[in-house]
Phi, psi and omega in degrees: 000129176229178173123118173273301172214145180296152186293157176297146182295144173283162182304332180287341176259006183293142181292154178273342178247127181293149177306328183287329171296318180294325175296315176301313177301314185296316177295315183295326176283326178293328177280344176264073182294340178295340180277342187219343184310320182288351186268336187294136177231159177232138182237132176291324189285330184190165171309148173262139178224149176209135178276132178258133180279125180304327182292333180279345179249350190302318188298333185267000181256145174306130184309339179294338183268350183302323177297325180291336180289334187311305180264006191277148169238123183247130179242144175247127184230143170247149186221120170278162177310132175089347179281151179189185182252163165283178173294123186206169173238180179239031182059229186268005183268137170275165175182194178197155170223150181235134175276115181270328178214147175076211180206145174234159176246131176247126173255122178248138172237129180221165171295126172267191175306139180067014180081359174291146180292144183234132178241146173218152184229141181222132170271137184234107182279167174309133182101348182273152180223149178231137172234154188203159177267182177298150177068020176287127187254122181205172180223137176232134186216145172271102181265357183263193185254008184236145175299155177230162175221137178226157176242130182241137175235132179229144178208130350294177182307147176300127174245340177197158174228129178264135176252155191224157168238141178265126173239168184301332179276347182143192175273136175245124178291126179249351177185167175223126178254137182250133178303140180079352182243305186256355172205000000 
């Protein structure tokens, strides 16, 4: 197994929606709890996820965001205390997530000076947003004692997610999950 970090996407794999556009959508949807609050569920065994159809939320968004919706995939996630993701990326998809309720902790791993891995961690309370380009490697966990809800927007739509293990020499890809097959 090798891989320090996946290569940067080629222009043909570049997202059609800028990460900032995904961030605007994530924030706009996170504050519109009337669009999703009655759908949220919590599961003890794992995080709960649900896709939101862009056509179902377009009426509630400023028309300036409608173009961003065209290629967007929108996920609503709930997190009980202790639930989280493995260290992963989103393949060639750019995206953003906004914390709508509760708080989440994000750990980001990137190449540091000299190619060594660099880690940073941030606690994200309700109202905070993170946006990122393709191949952004992070882990998100609910480290507190209250449930959390977040809205995630990806463009182009997620087709795969790579999972990683951090070693002294860098990130090692340990798996790939494919949309429609593994989730």
